[in-house]
N, C-alpha and C positions, 0 to 999 in steps of 0.2 A: 165827705161824701159816707151817708149812714149806712153801714154795712149791718142785714138784719140776719139771722139763722130764721127762716120760715119754710114753707112747707115744698118748695123748690130743691133746698138742701135737704130734707126727709126725702122727698123721692129720689133723688140721686143718688143715697145711703141706702133707701128700702131695693131699687131697682139692682143695684149694682151686689148687695147681700142675694139678694135673690140669684140674681146669676152667677154667684159663686158657687152658690149652694150647689144649682144645677150642672156646675164644673166639677163636685171633689168625684163626686161618684166613677167620674170616665175618667180623671186627671192621668192615671196609669194606663190608659189605652192607647196612649203615646208615648215615644222614648223621651224622656227628658228634654235631650238637644232638638226633637224637633217640637216641641214646646216652647221651646224658649225661642228658637225663631220663628215658629209663627207668631207668640206675645210680640216680639221685637217687631216684627215685622209690622203688625196691626198699630200699638202704636207707634211707630215711624211713618204708617200709612194717615192716621187721622191727625197727628202733630202737623204734618208735611199739608195735606186739604184742608182740615176745617181750620187750622189756623191762616191759613193764608184766606179760605172766604171770610174769616171774622176779622181780618186786619185793615187797615186802611190801604187800597180806599175804599174795597167792597162793603166790609162789614155788613155782612148779609144777615147774621143772625149774632144770637149771644146767647151764651149758656148761662143759667141762673137770671136773677134778677136784676142785674149793673154788668157792665160792658167790660169792668174789670175780671181776671182769671181768679178764680176761687178756688177753694179743694177741696170743695165737694164734684164740682167740675172735674177736675182736675182726677179724681178718685174712680169719676162715672169713666173718664176716657181712659184710665190705667188699669180698670178691671173688666168695663163692660164690655168695650171692645173685642179685647182679647179671649176672652170666656165664650163669648158669641161666635166669633170665629171657631175656635175647638169644640165647640157641641155643634155647629154648622159642618165642621169637616168629622166628627164623629159620625153623625148620622149619613152621611157622605161615603166614608170609609168603611164604616162596620155594615151596611146594609147595602152595599157594594151599587148604589148608585150610578152606574156609567151609564155612557152612551145616551137615549132619550130621557132615562130616566133623570138623568144632570138638570135638562131641562125643567123639566115638571118641579123637581128639587130647588133650582136657584130660583124660579116662580114664584114657589110656595116662601121661601124663607125671604125673599124681595117684598112677597105680598103682606105677611108680618113684620117685615122689620119696617113699612110704609107705614102700619098702623100702629107701630111701637113711637115712630119718630109721632106721630099725630096726637097719640097720646100724652106724650113729652112734652107737646107745642099746648096741648090741654092743660097740664098740669104745670105751666107756666116757669119748665125745667129749661125749655129752649125756646125762643122769642124770635123771631121772624121780623127782622128789618128790611130784604128784600127777597129774598128768598119766597120760596113758595114749593109749595106739597109734590107738587108732577115734578119740579124740578131733579126730586130724588127718583123721579121712577125709572131712568135708566140709570143712576147713579150704583142702585144694589146691585142688578144684577152685574154690572160691570164689574164692581169690588169682588163679588161671588164667583167669578171666572178668572178673575188673578189671583186670588186667596188660593184656589185648586189649582192655578200654573204653579204658585210657590209651593204649595205642600207636596204637590206632585214629584217637583223637581228634588226639592229637601228629602221627602222619604226615598226616593230613588239615589241619593248620592249616598245617604245615611244606610243604607243598606246595599250597599255595590261593596261584594266581595274583595275588589280590586283594593278601596281604602282601608280593608284589615288587614291585608296583605303588608309584608316587611316597605318600608320607605326603597321608593324608586328613587336610584342613583343616574341624575341629568347630567 
């Protein structure tokens, strides 16, 4: 198999670098433990869902220009999803977008995510082999709700004064 380094690899590198640059100014907004939890959660979510849909028998899409797993795609998965999630949570938490505002915020981020997925397909960094863009419409809001739930649960546990007290004896 002929392995080439062309535009789709550059697309992964450029978009990953851009999301990292957007993440850097807000990285200290969250405690390091919370950043780690969100980072690991997102990498695990991507590993579970994307790789399931990429594998046999489904093979619904491929990252890059060949069906093998490429380093540029791995970097994209490792940086794009966690940094995007933390940017999403920054806006949600910083501007207190709760209640009905949460619904609108999720819908706006979902619309942007669908646009970004479309852009990724147009740049041949993601190739559908059975997936359709409209399948993603319910995926992004569901992922955003799950992310908010993980964030709120983790934040509550990390901020719980009981956890800072002396260890309990059972």
